C-alpha positions in Angstrom: -35.1 -14.3 -277.1 -32.2 -13.0 -275.2 -28.9 -14.2 -273.9 -28.5 -16.3 -270.8 -30.7 -19.0 -269.4 -33.5 -20.6 -271.4 -35.5 -22.4 -268.8 -37.4 -25.6 -269.7 -40.2 -26.6 -267.4 -42.1 -29.9 -267.0 -45.9 -29.3 -266.8 -46.4 -32.8 -265.3 -45.0 -31.5 -262.0 -47.4 -30.8 -259.2 -49.0 -27.5 -260.3 -48.4 -25.5 -257.1 -44.8 -26.7 -256.9 -44.2 -25.8 -260.6 -45.7 -22.3 -260.3 -43.9 -21.6 -257.0 -40.5 -22.7 -258.5 -41.2 -20.7 -261.7 -42.0 -17.6 -259.6 -38.6 -18.0 -257.8 -36.8 -18.5 -261.2 -38.4 -15.3 -262.5 -36.6 -13.3 -259.8 -33.5 -13.7 -262.0 -33.0 -12.8 -265.6 -34.3 -15.5 -268.1 -34.0 -15.5 -271.9 -37.2 -17.5 -272.3 -39.3 -20.3 -270.8 -40.3 -23.4 -272.7 -43.1 -25.7 -271.6 -42.0 -29.2 -272.3 -44.6 -31.4 -274.1 -45.3 -33.6 -271.1 -48.8 -32.8 -269.9 -50.3 -35.3 -267.6 -53.8 -33.8 -267.7 -55.0 -32.5 -271.1 -58.2 -31.2 -269.5 -56.5 -28.4 -267.7 -53.8 -27.8 -270.3 -55.0 -24.3 -271.4 -55.6 -23.2 -267.9 -52.1 -24.2 -266.8 -50.4 -22.7 -269.9 -52.2 -19.4 -269.2 -51.0 -19.4 -265.6 -47.4 -19.9 -266.7 -47.7 -17.2 -269.4 -49.2 -14.7 -266.9 -46.2 -15.2 -264.5 -43.6 -14.9 -267.3 -45.2 -12.0 -269.2 -45.3 -10.0 -266.0 -41.4 -10.2 -266.2 -41.3 -9.7 -270.0 -40.1 -13.3 -270.5 -41.4 -15.0 -273.7 -43.0 -18.5 -273.3 -42.7 -21.2 -276.0 -44.4 -24.5 -276.3 -42.6 -27.7 -277.2 -44.0 -29.1 -280.5 -47.7 -28.4 -280.0 -47.8 -25.3 -282.3 -51.6 -25.4 -282.5 -51.8 -24.1 -278.9 -50.4 -20.7 -280.1 -53.8 -19.9 -281.5 -55.7 -20.6 -278.3 -53.3 -19.0 -275.8 -50.9 -16.1 -275.5 -47.9 -18.3 -276.1 -45.1 -16.5 -277.9 -43.6 -19.3 -279.9 -42.9 -23.0 -280.5 -39.8 -25.2 -280.2 -39.7 -28.3 -282.5 -37.8 -31.4 -281.5 -37.7 -32.5 -285.1 -38.3 -30.8 -288.4 -42.1 -30.4 -288.7 -43.9 -31.7 -291.7 -45.6 -28.9 -293.8 -43.9 -26.1 -291.9 -45.2 -23.6 -294.5 -48.8 -24.6 -293.7 -48.1 -24.4 -290.0 -46.8 -20.9 -290.4 -49.9 -20.0 -292.4 -52.1 -21.6 -289.7 -50.7 -19.6 -286.8 -52.6 -16.4 -286.6 -49.9 -14.1 -285.1 -46.1 -13.5 -285.3 -44.2 -16.2 -283.3 -40.8 -17.3 -282.2 -39.6 -20.6 -283.6 -36.7 -22.9 -282.7 -35.4 -26.4 -283.6 -33.4 -29.0 -281.7 -30.3 -29.9 -283.7 -27.6 -32.6 -283.4 -24.5 -33.5 -285.4 -26.5 -33.4 -288.7 -25.9 -29.9 -290.2 -28.8 -30.4 -292.6 -31.1 -29.6 -289.6 -29.2 -26.3 -289.1 -29.4 -25.6 -292.8 -33.2 -26.2 -292.8 -33.6 -23.9 -289.8 -31.7 -21.2 -291.6 -33.5 -21.6 -294.9 -36.9 -21.5 -293.1 -35.9 -18.4 -291.1 -36.3 -19.9 -287.7 -35.3 -17.6 -284.8 -32.8 -19.9 -283.1 -31.4 -23.5 -282.8 -30.7 -25.6 -279.8 -27.9 -28.2 -279.8 -28.6 -31.3 -277.7 -27.0 -33.0 -275.9 -23.7 -31.2 -275.0 -22.9 -33.6 -272.1 -24.5 -36.8 -271.0 -27.9 -36.0 -269.3 -30.8 -37.9 -267.8 -33.3 -35.4 -269.2 -31.7 -35.4 -272.7 -31.1 -39.1 -272.9 -32.7 -39.3 -276.3 -30.2 -36.9 -277.8 -26.8 -37.9 -279.2 -23.7 -36.1 -277.8 -23.0 -33.1 -280.1 -19.4 -32.7 -281.4 -18.1 -29.2 -280.7 -16.9 -29.0 -284.4 -20.6 -29.2 -285.4 -21.4 -26.2 -283.2 -18.4 -24.3 -284.6 -19.5 -25.0 -288.2 -23.1 -23.9 -287.4 -21.9 -20.6 -285.8 -19.5 -19.8 -288.6 -21.8 -20.7 -291.6 -25.4 -19.9 -290.5 -25.4 -17.1 -288.1 -28.5 -18.3 -286.1 -28.6 -17.7 -282.3 -27.4 -20.9 -280.7 -28.6 -22.4 -277.4 -26.8 -25.4 -275.8 -28.7 -28.1 -273.9 -28.1 -31.3 -272.1 -26.1 -32.0 -268.9 -24.8 -28.4 -268.5 -24.0 -27.5 -264.9 -22.2 -24.5 -263.3 -19.2 -26.8 -262.8 -18.8 -27.7 -266.5 -19.8 -24.5 -268.2 -16.1 -23.6 -268.5 -15.8 -26.5 -271.0 -17.9 -24.4 -273.4 -15.5 -21.5 -273.5 -14.4 -22.2 -277.0 -17.9 -22.1 -278.4 -19.9 -19.1 -279.7 -23.4 -19.4 -278.2 -26.3 -17.2 -277.1 -27.4 -19.1 -274.0 -27.9 -22.4 -272.3 -31.2 -24.4 -272.0 -31.6 -26.0 -268.6 -34.2 -28.4 -267.1 -33.2 -30.4 -264.1 -30.2 -28.3 -263.2 -32.7 -25.7 -262.0 -36.1 -27.1 -261.5 -35.0 -30.2 -259.5 -33.5 -27.9 -256.8 -35.3 -26.4 -253.8 -33.9 -23.0 -254.5 -34.1 -22.7 -258.3 -33.3 -18.9 -258.3 -30.0 -19.7 -256.5 -29.2 -22.2 -259.2 -29.9 -19.6 -261.9 -27.6 -17.2 -260.1 -24.8 -19.8 -260.2 -25.3 -20.4 -263.9 -25.4 -16.7 -264.7 -22.2 -16.0 -262.7 -20.4 -18.7 -264.7 -21.8 -17.4 -268.0 -20.7 -13.9 -267.2 -17.2 -15.1 -266.4 -17.1 -16.9 -269.7 -18.4 -13.9 -271.6 -15.8 -11.6 -270.0 -13.1 -14.1 -270.8 -14.2 -14.3 -274.4 -14.1 -10.5 -274.8 -10.5 -10.2 -273.4 
């Protein structure tokens, strides 16, 4: 998982539209792609996942699945992102037959970050940073929580929820690896142009933080 944009895609979108938009997104640099657990047709699930993976792996972009870790054993998925701490994580790790990337959604409860650190997850994602339609089930995260997580746990941090090119500057005070975006990119007609705008703003913030 690299720095920059962590793209979350909705597999319930029209397949052709989804794959076309993903293809455009992959013209720009992505840290990773996560397939949201929102499948409308379980019959074609494996086939769709494999098409997404093929597109992403051609650009060396890892693909994660949201929650449904068992799909790692039947596809070339690279990892799993959990919305909540999974029960029996030790057994899950034992059940997955290959090395994999793992992440967890966190909020203002630092015990989640502590669990992720203790269980050697690869990253955490804080949600929601700003009010957001796609992250409306998440509470708004206090920036002090993110400061504490960065200072005390050392895990790569992604920020999610309501982040737009126009408000990225409000994150300047935070230490983070990248931002996770859904609708800010995939709801536009030119998603690659949206990614460029995000990346430009992220670069400015990065340069400012190194001055």
